[in-house]
C-alpha positions in Angstrom: 33.4 13.2 3.9 30.0 12.9 5.6 29.6 10.6 8.3 26.8 7.9 8.0 23.6 8.4 10.1 22.5 5.1 10.4 21.7 4.3 14.0 19.7 1.5 15.9 16.5 3.1 16.6 12.9 2.9 16.7 11.8 6.2 16.5 9.1 9.0 15.0 9.2 12.2 13.3 6.9 14.6 11.2 7.2 15.0 7.5 6.1 18.2 6.1 8.1 18.9 2.6 5.3 18.2 0.2 2.0 20.2 -1.2 -0.2 18.2 1.6 -0.6 18.1 5.3 2.1 16.8 7.9 2.5 13.2 8.1 3.7 11.2 11.0 6.7 8.6 9.9 7.2 5.8 12.1 10.9 4.1 11.7 12.8 0.9 12.7 16.7 0.7 11.8 17.8 -2.4 13.3 21.2 -2.5 15.4 23.8 -2.6 12.7 21.9 -1.5 9.9 24.2 -0.4 6.8 23.5 2.4 4.5 22.4 -0.2 1.6 19.8 -2.0 3.4 16.5 -2.4 1.4 13.9 0.1 2.4 10.2 -1.1 3.2 7.5 1.6 3.2 4.2 0.3 4.9 0.7 1.7 5.3 -1.2 0.8 8.1 -5.3 -0.2 7.8 -7.8 2.0 9.1 -7.1 2.8 12.8 -3.9 4.3 11.5 -1.7 2.7 14.4 1.5 3.4 12.7 3.6 3.2 15.9 1.9 -0.8 16.4 2.8 -1.6 13.0 6.2 -0.5 13.4 6.8 -2.4 16.2 5.1 -5.4 14.7 7.5 -5.4 11.4 11.0 -4.3 14.0 12.0 -8.0 14.4 11.1 -8.7 11.0 13.2 -5.7 9.9 15.9 -7.3 12.1 15.8 -10.8 11.4 15.9 -9.8 7.3 18.1 -6.8 7.3 15.9 -4.1 5.9 14.9 -0.4 7.2 11.1 0.3 7.8 8.9 3.3 7.8 5.5 3.5 8.2 3.2 6.2 6.9 0.7 7.7 9.5 -2.1 10.0 7.9 -3.5 12.0 10.4 -7.3 12.0 10.7 -7.7 15.4 10.9 -6.2 15.7 7.3 -7.5 12.6 5.5 -10.6 11.9 7.6 -12.3 9.0 5.7 -11.8 5.8 3.2 -11.7 8.6 0.5 -8.7 10.5 1.5 -6.9 7.5 2.9 -7.3 4.2 1.3 -8.7 5.4 -2.2 -5.7 8.1 -1.7 -7.4 11.4 -2.2 -7.9 11.3 -5.8 -11.7 12.2 -5.7 -13.9 13.2 -3.0 -16.8 11.8 -1.8 -19.1 13.4 -4.5 -16.8 12.3 -7.2 -14.8 15.5 -7.8 -11.4 15.6 -9.0 -8.6 16.5 -6.3 -5.3 18.0 -7.0 -2.7 15.4 -7.6 0.0 17.3 -5.2 -2.6 16.8 -2.4 -3.1 13.2 -3.4 -2.3 11.2 -0.3 -0.4 8.9 -2.7 1.8 11.8 -3.6 3.3 11.8 -0.6 5.2 8.8 -0.7 8.1 9.5 -2.8 9.1 12.6 -1.4 8.8 10.7 1.9 11.0 8.1 0.8 13.5 10.7 -0.6 13.7 12.8 2.7 14.0 9.1 4.6 17.2 8.3 2.6 18.8 12.0 3.2 17.9 12.1 6.9 19.8 8.5 7.4 22.4 8.7 4.4 21.0 5.4 2.8 22.4 5.0 -0.5 18.8 3.0 -1.6 17.3 4.6 -4.8 13.9 2.1 -4.5 11.8 0.5 -2.1 9.5 -1.7 -1.1 6.0 -1.0 -0.4 3.3 -3.1 1.6 -0.2 -2.1 3.4 -2.8 -4.4 5.3 -6.6 -3.7 4.7 -6.8 -0.1 4.3 -3.6 0.6 3.3 -3.8 -2.9 1.1 -6.2 -0.8 -0.5 -4.2 2.2 -0.7 -1.0 0.1 -1.8 -2.4 -1.3 -5.1 -4.2 1.8 -6.1 -1.1 3.9 -5.7 0.5 1.3 -8.4 -1.9 2.6 -10.8 -2.0 6.2 -10.0 1.8 6.6 -9.4 3.1 4.0 -12.7 6.5 5.8 -12.3 7.0 5.2 -8.4 10.8 3.5 -7.7 8.8 0.6 -6.4 10.6 -3.2 -6.7 7.8 -5.0 -5.1 4.5 -4.8 -3.8 2.2 -6.7 -1.3 -1.6 -5.4 -0.8 -2.4 -7.5 2.3 -6.4 -7.9 3.5 -8.0 -5.1 1.5 -11.4 -4.4 2.2 -12.3 -3.7 -1.6 -10.7 -3.4 -4.6 -10.4 -1.0 -7.7 -11.4 -3.6 -10.5 -9.1 -3.2 -13.5 -11.8 -2.0 -15.9 -14.6 0.9 -16.7 -17.5 -1.0 -15.1 -17.6 1.0 -12.4 -16.3 4.7 -11.2 -13.4 5.2 -8.7 -12.5 3.7 -6.3 -14.4 0.3 -7.6 -13.2 0.9 -10.9 -11.9 3.5 -13.4 -14.7 4.6 -15.5 -14.2 8.2 -14.4 -10.2 8.4 -14.2 -7.9 9.4 -16.7 -7.0 5.8 -17.5 -6.9 3.8 -20.5 -6.1 0.3 -21.6 -2.2 1.2 -21.9 -2.2 2.6 -18.3 -3.7 -0.9 -17.1 -1.1 -2.5 -19.1 1.4 -0.7 -16.9 -0.5 -1.5 -14.0 0.0 -5.5 -14.4 3.3 -5.1 -15.1 3.8 -3.9 -11.7 5.4 -6.9 -9.0 2.1 -6.9 -6.7 1.5 -9.8 -4.6 -2.3 -10.0 -3.2 -1.9 -11.4 0.1 -5.1 -12.6 1.8 -5.8 -14.3 5.0 -7.8 -17.7 4.5 -10.1 -16.9 7.3 -10.7 -13.1 6.4 -14.4 -14.0 6.2 -16.3 -11.5 8.7 -18.0 -8.1 7.3 -15.8 -4.7 7.2 -17.6 -2.1 8.9 -16.6 1.2 7.1 -19.3 2.9 4.7 -16.9 2.8 1.6 -15.6 -0.4 2.1 -18.7 -2.1 3.3 -21.0 -0.2 1.4 -23.3 -1.4 -1.7 -20.7 -1.5 -4.2 -17.8 -2.8 -2.4 -20.6 -5.8 -1.6 -21.1 -6.3 -5.3 -17.5 -7.5 -5.1 -18.2 -10.3 -2.4 -19.3 -10.9 0.9 -16.2 -10.8 2.8 -12.4 -9.6 2.3 -11.0 -13.4 0.9 -13.7 -13.6 -1.1 -13.3 -9.9 -2.8 -9.4 -10.2 -3.2 -9.8 -13.5 -5.1 -12.3 -12.1 -7.2 -10.0 -9.1 -7.9 -7.3 -11.5 -9.1 -9.6 -13.7 -11.4 -10.9 -10.3 -13.0 -7.1 -9.0 -13.7 -6.3 -12.4 -15.0 -9.5 -12.1 -17.4 -8.7 -8.9 -18.5 -5.1 -9.8 -19.4 -6.0 -12.8 -21.2 -8.6 -11.0 -23.0 -6.5 -8.0 -24.2 -3.1 -10.7 -24.1 -1.6 -8.4 -21.4 1.3 -10.1 -19.4 0.3 -10.0 -15.7 3.1 -9.9 -13.2 0.7 -10.0 -10.3 0.4 -13.1 -8.1 -2.1 -14.2 -5.8 -1.1 -16.0 -1.9 -3.6 -17.0 0.1 -2.2 -18.1 3.8 -4.1 -20.7 5.5 -5.2 -20.2 9.1 -5.0 -16.3 9.2 -7.8 -13.7 9.3 -7.8 -10.2 9.2 -4.5 -9.7 10.9 -1.1 -7.6 9.9 0.5 -8.7 12.5 0.2 -12.9 11.3 0.8 -12.0 7.6 3.6 -9.4 7.8 6.2 -12.7 7.9 4.5 -14.2 4.9 4.7 -10.9 3.0 8.6 -10.6 3.9 9.2 -13.7 1.5 7.4 -11.6 -1.5 9.0 -8.1 -0.8 12.3 -9.4 -0.3 12.6 -13.0 -1.9 
C-alpha cells in the first residue's frame, strides 16, 4: 500500500495542469498533520502576497489542525482586477472570456492536485479570501455552483457583485448567463461576509475605486454591509432561503492578519 506523503512543511510549488497559465501554490502542512485533516484554500489580496498569507495562516492551521494552500495568480498572467478579483469572466471591454481559462477554473483542479500530492483523503474544502481575494471568493460561489466548498469567507472585499441585474458584471449580473434560479443557488451557499469595523479608507485600484464601485458606498465596511442588506432584500422579495451571514469585527481595519483568526470560527466551526 502507498505510504502517506503528508509531512511537516511550509513549501511552495507551481501548478500547471489546467487550461490557463501556471500559478504558484504556497502550502502549510503542520507537524503531525493527518491525511483526513480539513483543507483551506486561501486567495490573497491585490498584492498577490501568497507567501505572506501562508505564513499568517500557518499558526492557525497548527492550532486548529487543518492544511492550507494559498493561490498565487502571477501578475503577468492576471494583470488587473478583471482577471484576478473578477475571475477573468469578462475582460475590461466586457467581452466574455473562455471559462476554462478563468482564474475561477483553477481552484478545483488545484485542490485535486494537492490531495494527490499529499495523499489527503479530503473530498471537499473551505475557501477564504481577503480584500481582492474576498471579491474572488463571493463571485467564485456564483460562477462555480458545483464547486466542493464546505464553507466560505469573503473578508473585506473592496467591491461586490450585487445579486440582481441592476448593473453589468462584476458589479451586477446583467451581462452574465445567470437567472433567478442561479441567484437562489448562490444564496444557498454557506458564505460569511467578514468585515473590519475600521476598514473605512478609500481603495486605490481602478475597478474597486471607480465610479461604479463608489455607488456601493464610500468604503469597504459600508459596501459590505450594503451587499448583505441587498441580498437579504432580494431573498425576502423572492421568498428565497439565504444561508449567508454577516460578521463585523470590532477594532479591525483592512488586515488579513487580524481577520484570519475570526474567519477560522466560520470556516471550521
